C-alpha positions as CSV (number, residue, x, y, z in Angstrom):
1,M,185.7,1.7,9.9
2,V,181.9,1.5,9.1
3,R,180.6,-0.7,6.3
4,L,177.4,-0.8,4.4
5,E,176.3,-3.3,1.8
6,I,175.6,-2.0,-1.7
7,Q,174.7,-4.4,-4.5
8,S,176.2,-7.4,-2.5
9,V,179.5,-5.6,-1.8
10,K,180.2,-4.2,1.6
11,H,181.4,-0.6,1.2
12,S,183.6,1.1,3.7
13,Y,182.8,4.7,4.5
14,S,183.3,7.6,7.0
15,L,180.6,10.1,7.9
16,T,181.1,13.1,10.2
17,A,178.5,14.5,12.5
18,T,175.5,16.2,11.1
19,Q,175.7,20.0,10.5
20,S,172.3,21.7,10.5
21,N,171.1,23.7,7.4
22,A,174.1,22.6,5.3
23,P,174.3,20.0,2.5
24,T,176.4,16.9,3.0
25,L,179.7,16.9,1.1
26,V,180.2,13.5,-0.6
27,F,183.8,12.8,-1.6
28,I,184.6,10.3,-4.4
29,H,188.2,9.1,-4.8
30,G,190.0,8.3,-8.0
31,W,191.5,5.2,-9.6
32,L,193.7,3.0,-7.4
33,L,193.1,5.3,-4.4
34,S,190.8,5.2,-1.5
35,R,188.7,7.5,0.8
36,H,191.8,8.2,3.0
37,Y,193.1,11.0,0.7
38,W,190.1,13.1,1.6
39,Q,190.9,13.3,5.3
40,P,193.0,16.5,5.2
41,L,190.2,18.2,3.3
42,V,187.5,16.8,5.6
43,E,189.4,18.2,8.6
44,H,189.1,21.7,7.1
45,L,185.5,21.4,6.1
46,A,183.8,19.2,8.8
47,P,183.3,22.0,11.2
48,S,180.8,23.5,8.7
49,Y,179.6,20.6,6.7
50,R,178.8,16.9,7.2
51,C,181.3,15.0,5.2
52,L,180.9,11.6,3.6
53,S,183.9,9.7,2.1
54,Y,183.7,6.1,0.9
55,D,185.7,3.5,-1.0
56,L,184.5,2.6,-4.5
57,R,183.6,-1.0,-5.3
58,G,186.8,-3.0,-5.5
59,F,189.1,-0.3,-3.9
60,G,190.3,0.4,-0.4
61,G,188.1,-1.3,2.1
62,S,185.2,-2.0,-0.3
63,Q,186.4,-5.4,-1.4
64,F,184.5,-8.4,-2.8
65,S,184.0,-11.3,-0.4
66,L,184.4,-14.9,-1.4
67,D,180.7,-15.3,-2.0
68,T,180.4,-12.0,-4.0
69,R,183.2,-12.3,-6.5
70,P,182.7,-10.3,-9.6
71,T,181.6,-12.0,-12.8
72,R,182.4,-11.3,-16.4
73,F,179.1,-9.4,-16.5
74,S,180.3,-6.9,-13.8
75,C,180.2,-3.3,-14.9
76,Y,182.9,-0.7,-14.0
77,T,181.8,2.3,-16.0
78,P,181.6,5.7,-14.2
79,E,177.8,5.4,-14.6
80,S,177.8,2.0,-12.8
81,Y,179.7,3.5,-9.9
82,A,177.3,6.4,-9.9
83,E,174.5,3.8,-9.4
84,D,176.4,2.5,-6.3
85,L,176.5,6.1,-5.1
86,M,172.7,6.4,-5.5
87,V,172.2,3.4,-3.2
88,L,174.7,4.7,-0.7
89,L,172.9,8.1,-0.4
90,K,169.5,6.4,-0.1
91,K,170.6,4.1,2.6
92,L,172.3,7.0,4.6
93,E,169.2,9.1,4.0
94,I,171.2,12.0,2.4
95,D,168.8,14.2,0.5
96,R,170.9,17.3,0.0
97,A,174.5,16.8,-1.3
98,W,177.4,18.4,-3.1
99,L,179.6,15.8,-4.9
100,V,183.3,16.3,-4.8
101,G,185.2,13.9,-7.0
102,H,188.9,13.5,-7.8
103,S,190.1,12.3,-11.2
104,L,187.9,9.3,-12.1
105,G,185.8,10.2,-9.1
106,G,185.0,13.5,-10.8
107,T,183.5,11.7,-13.7
108,I,181.5,9.5,-11.3
109,A,180.3,12.7,-9.6
110,L,179.0,14.1,-12.9
111,F,177.0,11.0,-13.6
112,G,175.7,11.1,-10.0
113,A,174.5,14.6,-10.5
114,D,172.7,13.6,-13.7
115,K,171.0,10.7,-12.0
116,L,170.0,12.6,-8.8
117,P,169.1,16.1,-9.9
118,G,166.8,16.5,-6.9
119,Q,169.4,15.5,-4.3
120,V,172.7,16.7,-5.8
121,Q,172.9,20.5,-5.6
122,G,176.3,20.8,-7.3
123,V,179.5,19.2,-8.3
124,I,183.2,20.0,-7.7
125,C,185.7,18.1,-9.9
126,I,189.3,18.0,-8.7
127,N,192.0,17.1,-11.2
128,S,189.2,15.8,-13.4
129,G,188.4,16.8,-17.0
130,G,188.6,15.3,-20.5
131,G,186.2,14.9,-23.3
132,I,188.8,14.7,-26.1
133,Y,189.6,11.3,-27.5
134,L,193.2,11.0,-28.8
135,K,193.3,7.5,-30.2
136,E,197.1,6.8,-30.0
137,E,197.5,8.5,-26.6
138,F,194.6,6.6,-25.1
139,E,195.8,3.3,-26.5
140,R,199.2,3.9,-24.9
141,F,197.6,4.9,-21.6
142,R,195.3,1.8,-21.5
143,A,198.2,-0.5,-22.3
144,A,200.4,1.0,-19.6
145,G,197.5,0.8,-17.2
146,E,197.0,-2.8,-17.9
147,Q,200.6,-3.6,-17.2
148,I,200.4,-1.6,-13.9
149,V,197.4,-3.6,-12.8
150,K,199.0,-6.9,-13.6
151,F,202.3,-6.2,-11.7
152,R,201.1,-5.6,-8.2
153,P,202.6,-8.4,-6.1
154,P,201.8,-8.2,-2.3
155,W,205.5,-8.3,-1.5
156,L,205.9,-4.9,-3.1
157,R,204.7,-3.4,0.2
158,R,207.7,-4.8,2.0
159,L,210.4,-3.4,-0.4
160,P,212.4,-0.5,1.2
161,L,211.9,3.0,-0.3
162,V,209.0,2.0,-2.5
163,D,206.8,4.3,-0.5
164,A,209.2,7.2,-1.3
165,V,208.6,6.5,-5.0
166,F,204.8,6.7,-4.5
167,A,205.2,9.9,-2.5
168,R,206.8,11.5,-5.6
169,S,204.5,10.1,-8.3
170,Q,202.1,12.4,-10.1
171,V,202.7,15.4,-7.8
172,D,204.7,18.6,-8.2
173,R,206.6,18.2,-4.9
174,P,207.0,15.1,-2.8
175,L,204.3,14.2,-0.4
176,K,205.0,13.1,3.2
177,R,206.1,9.5,3.3
178,E,202.9,8.5,5.1
179,W,201.0,9.3,1.9
180,G,203.5,7.4,-0.2
181,R,202.8,4.4,2.1
182,Q,199.0,4.9,1.8
183,R,199.3,5.0,-2.0
184,L,201.3,1.8,-2.0
185,I,198.8,0.1,0.2
186,D,195.8,1.1,-2.0
187,F,197.8,0.3,-5.2
188,V,198.3,-3.3,-4.1
189,A,194.9,-3.8,-2.4
190,A,192.7,-2.8,-5.4
191,H,190.8,-5.8,-6.8
192,P,192.4,-6.8,-10.1
193,E,189.1,-6.9,-12.0
194,A,187.8,-3.6,-10.6
195,A,191.2,-1.9,-11.2
196,L,191.3,-3.1,-14.8
197,G,187.6,-2.6,-15.4
198,A,187.5,0.9,-14.1
199,L,190.4,1.8,-16.2
200,L,189.2,0.3,-19.5
201,D,185.5,1.0,-19.1
202,S,186.1,4.7,-18.4
203,T,188.5,5.3,-21.3
204,T,186.7,4.0,-24.3
205,E,186.0,6.4,-27.2
206,A,182.3,6.3,-26.4
207,E,182.8,7.1,-22.7
208,V,185.2,10.0,-23.4
209,H,182.9,11.6,-26.0
210,R,179.9,11.2,-23.6
211,L,181.4,13.5,-21.1
212,P,180.9,16.8,-22.9
213,R,177.2,15.9,-23.6
214,L,176.8,15.0,-19.9
215,V,178.2,18.3,-18.7
216,T,176.1,20.3,-21.2
217,Q,172.8,18.8,-19.9
218,L,173.5,19.2,-16.1
219,Q,171.4,21.8,-14.5
220,Q,173.4,22.1,-11.3
221,P,176.5,24.3,-10.9
222,V,179.7,22.4,-11.7
223,Y,183.2,23.7,-10.8
224,F,186.6,22.3,-11.6
225,I,189.8,22.6,-9.5
226,T,193.0,21.8,-11.4
227,G,196.7,21.7,-10.8
228,E,198.9,23.9,-12.8
229,K,201.5,21.1,-13.2
230,D,199.1,18.2,-13.4
231,R,200.5,15.9,-16.1
232,V,197.8,13.2,-15.7
233,M,194.9,15.5,-16.4
234,E,196.4,18.7,-17.8
235,P,194.6,22.0,-17.2
236,K,193.8,22.4,-20.9
237,Y,191.7,19.3,-20.8
238,V,190.0,20.4,-17.6
239,R,189.1,23.7,-19.2
240,H,187.9,21.9,-22.3
241,L,185.3,19.9,-20.4
242,A,184.4,22.9,-18.2
243,S,183.6,25.0,-21.3
244,F,180.5,22.8,-22.0
245,H,178.8,23.8,-18.8
246,W,176.3,26.7,-18.6
247,L,178.4,28.6,-16.0
248,F,181.2,28.9,-18.6
249,R,178.7,29.8,-21.4
250,Q,177.3,32.6,-19.1
251,G,180.8,34.1,-18.8
252,E,181.8,32.7,-15.4
253,D,185.2,31.1,-15.0
254,N,184.3,27.7,-13.4
255,V,187.9,26.5,-13.4
256,L,190.1,27.3,-10.4
257,E,193.8,26.5,-11.0
258,I,196.3,25.9,-8.2
259,P,199.9,27.0,-8.9
260,N,202.7,24.4,-8.5
261,C,200.2,21.6,-8.0
262,G,200.1,18.1,-9.5
263,H,197.4,15.5,-9.7
264,L,196.6,15.1,-6.0
265,A,195.4,18.6,-5.1
266,M,193.4,17.6,-2.1
267,V,196.6,16.2,-0.5
268,E,199.2,18.6,-1.9
269,Y,197.2,21.8,-1.0
270,P,194.2,20.8,1.2
271,D,194.0,24.3,2.7
272,I,193.7,25.9,-0.8
273,V,191.2,23.3,-2.0
274,A,189.2,23.8,1.1
275,A,189.1,27.6,0.6
276,H,187.9,27.1,-3.0
277,V,185.2,24.7,-1.9
278,Q,184.0,27.0,0.8
279,K,183.9,29.9,-1.6
280,I,181.9,27.9,-4.1
281,L,179.4,26.6,-1.6
282,A,178.9,30.1,-0.1
283,Q,177.4,31.2,-3.5
284,Y,174.6,28.6,-3.2
285,S,172.0,27.7,-0.6
286,E,169.3,25.9,-2.6
287,Y,169.6,25.3,-6.3
288,P,166.5,24.1,-8.2
289,T,167.1,21.4,-10.7
290,E,165.1,19.5,-13.3
291,K,164.9,15.7,-13.5
292,T,167.0,14.1,-16.2
293,T,166.9,10.7,-17.7
294,A,169.2,8.0,-16.1
295,H,171.0,5.5,-18.3
296,N,171.6,1.9,-17.4
297,C,175.0,0.1,-17.8
């Protein structure tokens, strides 16, 4: 495991060997997950592309140390995580990238593309969409999320068959038990403040309504991969957000739907996702972009 300090927090990341004349693929995981879920996809794509996957601040191996504990002024909006991404790319000297984000990671990728128009050549969002604020549904979702974050005792990892439950959660068909085990590890390991902050800061009415405006102004190509049976981010909400992008307005279907797939497409069907990613990237070599204005947290 390689670590690099970003804004006083040591971030864990994995970076494959350099591939000449190809952009780096930067993989951004979702809420309560880690970089590990990208490994099946990286195995498909690494022969052709350099692949970077990393743990978001407060998740996986990117944990706060005793002398860098978060404060009440800490920020966990998607934009603040995009600022971490900016530092990571600068320190690794990555000047040409496609961002691939899952769920919350997809939102972070969109902000990253907005902040780095000269470096980010395009975005692929997986199981990620939104832009519609339904007050009662979001209130229930936030309340349920708060309870989930509060009840994560370390001994949960030692209970028998809990990994089997995680292997069945949010997917159309059960994953291998090893993935259930990994999900359980990441679920328990996530820092309480980061877990709650990332949930609450990304689901306010203002943040949800900001997404369509963000997608509208992006100059880079943006594609969305969705699961037909995703109940966390249903395809209709993915298509809604995708409809604000210029690709959609020009008549191109920038949404690719995978049949019989739930909310973890990159683990459920890594071969299909890899094929979609390769097909998308094959359409672009260099894509000119215009600089846009970054917003601070």
